[in-house]
C-alpha positions in Angstrom: 0.2 13.8 -25.4 -1.0 10.1 -23.9 -4.8 10.3 -22.9 -6.1 10.5 -19.5 -7.3 6.5 -19.1 -3.9 5.9 -18.8 -3.0 2.0 -17.7 0.6 0.8 -16.1 2.5 -1.7 -14.1 5.3 -2.0 -11.8 7.9 -4.6 -12.5 10.8 -5.2 -9.1 13.4 -6.6 -10.1 15.3 -8.9 -7.6 16.0 -12.7 -6.3 15.7 -11.2 -3.0 12.4 -10.3 -3.1 11.6 -14.0 -4.5 13.1 -15.3 -1.8 11.1 -13.1 0.7 14.3 -11.6 2.1 12.8 -8.1 2.1 9.3 -7.2 0.9 8.0 -5.9 -2.3 7.3 -2.5 -0.8 8.4 0.3 -3.6 5.1 -2.0 -5.5 2.6 -0.5 -2.6 4.6 2.8 -2.1 4.2 3.3 -6.4 0.8 2.0 -6.6 -0.4 5.0 -3.8 1.6 7.9 -6.3 -0.1 6.3 -9.5 -3.9 6.4 -8.2 -2.6 9.8 -6.7 -2.4 11.4 -10.3 -5.2 9.2 -12.0 -3.4 6.2 -13.2 -4.7 3.0 -12.9 -2.0 0.3 -12.3 -3.2 -3.3 -13.4 -0.3 -5.2 -12.5 2.6 -6.0 -10.4 5.6 -8.6 -10.9 8.1 -9.6 -9.5 10.7 -11.2 -11.3 14.4 -12.6 -9.9 17.7 -11.9 -11.2 17.5 -13.9 -14.8 18.2 -12.1 -18.1 16.1 -14.4 -20.1 13.1 -13.9 -16.9 13.9 -10.1 -17.2 13.8 -10.2 -20.8 10.2 -12.3 -21.1 8.4 -10.3 -18.0 9.6 -6.7 -19.8 8.1 -7.8 -23.1 4.9 -8.6 -21.8 4.8 -5.3 -19.9 5.3 -3.9 -23.5 2.6 -5.5 -25.3 -0.1 -4.2 -22.3 0.9 -1.3 -20.3 1.5 2.7 -21.3 3.9 3.2 -18.4 5.5 0.7 -17.1 8.2 1.6 -14.0 10.9 -0.7 -13.1 11.9 -1.1 -10.1 15.8 -2.0 -9.2 18.8 -4.0 -11.1 20.5 -0.4 -11.6 23.1 -1.4 -9.4 27.0 -2.1 -10.8 27.2 -5.9 -9.4 26.8 -8.3 -12.7 23.3 -9.6 -11.0 22.4 -5.6 -12.0 20.4 -6.4 -15.8 17.3 -4.4 -15.8 19.9 -2.0 -18.6 21.1 -5.0 -20.4 17.3 -7.4 -20.5 15.9 -4.0 -21.7 18.5 -3.0 -24.1 18.1 -6.4 -25.9 14.2 -5.4 -26.5 14.9 -2.7 -27.6 17.8 -2.4 -29.1 18.2 1.3 -28.0 21.5 2.5 -27.6 23.4 2.9 -24.3 25.6 5.6 -22.9 27.7 7.2 -20.2 26.3 9.9 -18.4 29.3 12.4 -17.6 26.9 14.2 -14.8 25.8 11.4 -13.2 29.7 9.6 -13.0 31.1 12.5 -11.7 29.1 12.9 -9.5 30.0 8.3 -8.4 33.6 9.6 -8.7 33.4 12.2 -6.7 31.9 9.9 -4.0 34.7 7.6 -4.0 37.5 9.8 -4.1 35.8 12.2 -1.1 35.6 9.0 1.3 39.7 8.4 0.3 38.6 4.6 -1.9 38.8 3.1 -4.5 36.6 3.2 -7.4 36.3 -0.4 -9.1 35.4 -0.7 -12.6 32.4 -2.0 -12.3 30.7 1.1 -10.7 30.7 2.5 -13.8 27.7 0.5 -14.9 25.3 2.8 -12.8 26.0 6.0 -15.1 25.0 3.5 -18.5 21.6 5.4 -19.2 20.1 5.0 -22.6 20.5 7.5 -25.3 18.1 10.3 -25.6 16.4 9.3 -22.0 15.2 11.9 -20.1 18.2 11.4 -16.7 16.6 11.6 -13.2 19.6 12.5 -10.6 20.0 11.2 -7.7 19.8 13.2 -4.9 20.4 10.3 -2.1 22.1 7.9 -4.3 24.8 7.0 -6.9 22.3 5.0 -9.7 20.9 8.0 -12.2 16.5 6.9 -12.9 16.0 7.8 -16.2 12.5 7.7 -18.7 12.9 6.7 -22.4 10.0 6.0 -24.6 9.8 2.8 -26.9 6.7 1.9 -29.3 4.7 3.8 -28.0 5.1 3.0 -24.0 7.0 4.9 -21.3 9.6 2.9 -19.1 10.8 4.7 -16.0 13.7 3.0 -14.4 14.2 4.0 -10.5 16.1 1.9 -7.9 15.4 0.1 -5.9 16.5 1.0 -2.6 13.1 2.6 -1.2 14.3 5.9 -0.2 16.4 6.4 -3.1 13.0 5.4 -5.2 11.2 7.7 -4.3 12.9 10.6 -3.6 13.6 10.2 -7.4 9.6 9.8 -7.7 8.6 13.0 -5.6 11.9 14.8 -7.8 11.2 14.1 -10.9 8.9 11.7 -12.4 5.7 12.9 -10.2 5.2 16.0 -12.9 6.2 13.9 -15.7 3.3 11.9 -15.3 0.6 14.8 -14.4 2.3 16.6 -18.0 1.8 13.3 -20.2 -1.6 12.2 -18.5 -3.4 15.8 -18.5 -4.0 15.9 -15.4 -7.7 16.7 -14.4 -7.9 12.5 -12.8 -8.0 11.6 -9.1 -7.5 8.0 -8.0 -8.2 7.0 -4.1 -8.8 4.9 -2.0 -10.2 4.3 1.8 -10.2 0.8 3.4 -13.0 0.9 6.3 -12.1 -1.8 8.9 -14.7 -4.2 10.9 -15.0 -6.6 13.4 -17.5 -9.6 14.9 -18.7 -10.2 11.3 -17.6 -12.5 8.7 -17.7 -11.8 4.8 -20.4 -13.4 3.8 -22.5 -12.0 6.2 -21.0 -8.3 4.9 -21.6 -8.8 1.7 -24.9 -9.7 2.4 -26.0 -6.8 4.6 -24.6 -4.7 1.4 -25.5 -6.2 -1.8 -27.6 -4.0 -3.0 -24.9 -1.3 -2.7 -22.5 -3.8 -4.1 -24.4 -4.4 -7.0 -24.9 -1.6 -7.7 -22.0 0.3 -7.6 -20.2 2.9 -9.8 -18.2 5.7 -8.4 -16.7 4.4 -5.7 -16.5 0.5 -6.2 -17.1 -1.4 -2.8 -15.2 -4.3 -2.6 -15.5 -6.8 0.9 -12.2 -8.6 1.1 -11.5 -11.3 4.5 -8.3 -10.2 6.3 -7.0 -12.1 10.0 -8.4 -9.3 12.2 -11.5 -8.9 10.4 -12.7 -7.8 7.1 -12.1 -5.1 5.3 -14.3 -2.7 2.9 -12.3 -0.8 0.3 -13.7 1.7 -1.7 -12.2 3.2 -4.0 -13.2 6.6 -6.3 -12.1 7.8 -9.5 -12.6 12.4 -9.8 -11.7 14.9 -11.3 -10.3 16.7 -7.8 -9.3 15.4 -4.2 -11.8 17.8 -2.4 -14.4 15.4 -5.1 -13.4 12.3 -4.4 -13.1 13.4 -0.5 -16.7 13.7 -1.0 -17.4 10.4 -2.8 -16.1 8.4 -0.1 -17.1 9.5 3.0 -20.8 9.9 1.4 -20.5 6.3 0.6 -18.8 5.1 3.8 -21.6 6.8 5.6 -24.4 4.3 3.2 -22.3 1.4 4.8 -22.1 2.4 8.4 -25.7 3.2 8.2 -26.3 -0.5 7.7 -23.0 -2.4 9.9 -22.1 0.6 11.8 -21.9 -1.5 15.2 -18.7 -4.3 13.6 -16.9 -0.9 12.3 -14.0 0.0 14.2 -11.5 2.0 12.2 -10.3 3.2 8.9 -7.0 2.7 6.3 -4.1 1.6 8.5 -6.2 2.0 12.4 -5.7 -1.1 14.2 -8.0 -2.2 16.7 -5.2 -2.2 19.1 -4.4 0.8 18.4 -8.2 1.9 18.7 -8.6 0.1 22.1 -5.7 1.7 23.7 -7.2 5.4 22.5 -10.6 4.2 23.8 -8.8 3.2 27.0 -6.5 6.7 27.4 -10.2 8.6 26.7 -12.2 6.6 29.6 -9.3 7.1 31.5 -9.1 3.8 32.7 -7.1 0.4 32.6 -6.1 -3.1 31.9 -4.9 -6.2 33.1 -5.0 -10.2 31.5 -4.9 -13.6 32.3 -3.2 -15.9 29.9 -3.3 -19.3 30.0 -3.2 -20.7 26.1 -2.5 -17.2 24.7 0.5 -17.3 26.3 0.6 -13.6 26.8 0.0 -12.8 22.9 -3.3 -10.9 24.0 -1.1 -8.5 26.1 1.8 -8.4 23.6 -0.6 -7.2 20.7 -2.0 -4.0 23.2 1.3 -2.6 24.5 2.3 -2.6 20.7 1.1 0.2 20.6 3.1 3.8 21.5 1.9 4.8 24.8 -0.1 1.1 25.9 1.9 1.9 29.3 -0.4 4.7 30.3 -3.4 2.1 30.1 -1.8 -1.1 30.6 -1.4 -2.4 34.2 0.2 -6.0 33.4 -0.1 -9.8 32.5 -0.1 -13.0 34.5 0.6 -16.5 32.1 -0.9 -18.7 34.3 -0.2 -21.8 32.2 -0.3 -24.6 35.2 -3.5 -24.9 37.7 -0.9 -24.3 40.6 -0.5 -20.9 39.2 -4.2 -20.2 38.4 -4.5 -20.9 42.4 -1.8 -20.1 43.9 -1.3 -16.6 42.0 -4.0 -15.7 40.6 -6.5 -16.8 42.7 -9.4 -19.6 41.2 -10.4 -21.8 43.7 -9.2 -25.4 43.9 -13.0 -26.3 44.0 -13.5 -24.8 40.6 -10.8 -26.4 39.1 -11.4 -30.1 40.7 -15.6 -29.6 39.8 -15.4 -27.4 36.6 -11.6 -27.8 35.5 -9.3 -25.1 34.1 -11.2 -25.0 30.8 -14.4 -23.6 32.0 -16.7 -20.9 32.1 -16.5 -20.3 35.8 -12.6 -20.6 35.6 -12.1 -17.4 33.1 -14.7 -15.8 34.9 -12.5 -16.9 38.2 -9.3 -15.5 36.5 -11.0 -12.3 34.8 -12.2 -10.8 38.0 -9.2 -12.3 40.6 -6.7 -10.2 37.9 -8.5 -7.3 38.0 -8.6 -6.7 41.6 -5.1 -8.0 41.9 -3.5 -5.2 39.8 -6.2 -2.8 40.9 -7.3 -2.7 37.2 -10.4 -0.9 35.6 -10.4 -4.2 33.8 -9.8 -7.8 33.6 -9.6 -10.3 30.5 -9.1 -13.4 30.3 -7.5 -16.6 28.7 -8.1 -20.1 28.9 -8.3 -23.3 26.3 -6.6 -26.2 24.6 -4.7 -25.0 21.4 -2.7 -28.7 21.3 -4.2 -31.6 19.0 -5.2 -33.9 22.3 -8.9 -33.4 24.2 -8.2 -31.6 27.6 -10.2 -32.4 31.0 -13.2 -33.8 27.8 -12.9 -30.6 26.0 -12.0 -31.1 22.3 -9.6 -29.1 20.4 -10.5 -25.7 19.9 -12.3 -25.0 22.9 -12.2 -21.5 24.5 -13.1 -19.8 27.1 -12.6 -15.9 27.3 -13.5 -13.7 30.3 -13.9 -9.7 30.7 -15.3 -8.0 34.1 -14.8 -4.1 35.5 -14.2 -3.5 38.6 -17.6 -3.3 39.2 -18.3 -6.5 39.4 -20.2 -6.6 36.0 -18.3 -9.9 33.8 -19.4 -11.6 30.1 -17.9 -15.5 29.1 -18.1 -16.3 25.9 -17.6 -19.6 24.8 -15.7 -20.0 21.7 -14.5 -23.1 19.8 -11.6 -22.1 16.6 -10.5 -24.6 14.3 -6.5 -24.8 13.0 -3.3 -25.5 14.0 -1.8 -25.0 17.6 -0.7 -21.0 16.7 -4.0 -20.2 14.7 -6.6 -21.0 17.8 -3.6 -18.9 19.7 -4.7 -16.1 17.3 -7.7 -16.9 16.7 -8.4 -16.4 20.9 -6.2 -13.0 20.8 -8.0 -11.6 18.1 -11.6 -12.6 19.5 -10.3 -10.5 23.0 -9.3 -7.5 21.1 -13.4 -8.0 19.8 -15.0 -8.6 23.1 -12.5 -5.6 24.9 -13.7 -3.4 22.0 -17.4 -3.9 22.2 -17.0 -4.2 25.6 -15.4 -0.2 26.0 -17.1 0.9 23.3 -20.7 0.8 24.7 
């Protein structure tokens, strides 16, 4: 019987992961499941379909982890090397698992297909292993003990892996760990505050953290704080997470917009729906990127009336209604132009809120303004407005993305008050 303090690692086998052809979502999901069973995951490793590298990866895992979960490499082809690599380091005998082989044969027979000889590879398991039936695929999984370590082999196909874990692995882990420990995490999301400022405001909480732990992390859409707690029950873990969350929000709650997977655009759409307000946009340098973020949210059509992409000055004047005098005297990249764009698109679309973007995302100065100069305007149908002058750095796409995020921040703060 293992102690409750169990450390694990997850190894994903597959060159397609290293090439970026598919994302390693298996490791993320497995980490969440392991945490729910009170198991610490200390390492994620991805290794390609190369036998010597897979063997070396397995050797390292054997030295440092109590439980090793391996996904992928259990298929019928020559590049499915997981079983062979583990046999090389463990010298455990392999045998054909008869029930799995019958299932594979039946699969081909029922479809009138001829089974090739290499499909027999999928039924190979280590002698004495606990075999996991694959209820949504063909290759079985298995668990084997080797020199005090527990090795769990699962298919790489996410649907098969998740089903097998839920059907077999979770209950086994509870028994081996002894139960009674839960690891839970909560992510708090903030916008309009930098990582260093957030850490400064929470300095004493971070320095004295014990359980939950508090970890600020910068992301492209703001800053997040990851809270992680280890407790004896889900209810106790939830209580500690909520208490810590409230302590944090008492300090920096004005910058907070959501929890866990909640996005800023989802929050905005939800707030607009609750307030029965609709929005329109006039976008120059962002080229529709802001409106694309909003309309990616299911149900956004209830609050998004439409947007106008207006790069050319004539489009700004003839379609959006910016005064030619404003463009002549102040330029298209100006506070005044951004204000007229926001006010006029709000009026044209019969919206409750109008928002505008104008600026320079390229590498050359325009109208005497340096690259990265951006003006964002926001107004309501009552005539209240706010214009922000921003200076962003980076390449063209980075400036455009930063402009969109700033616009989302402005809109969120506008409608939440």
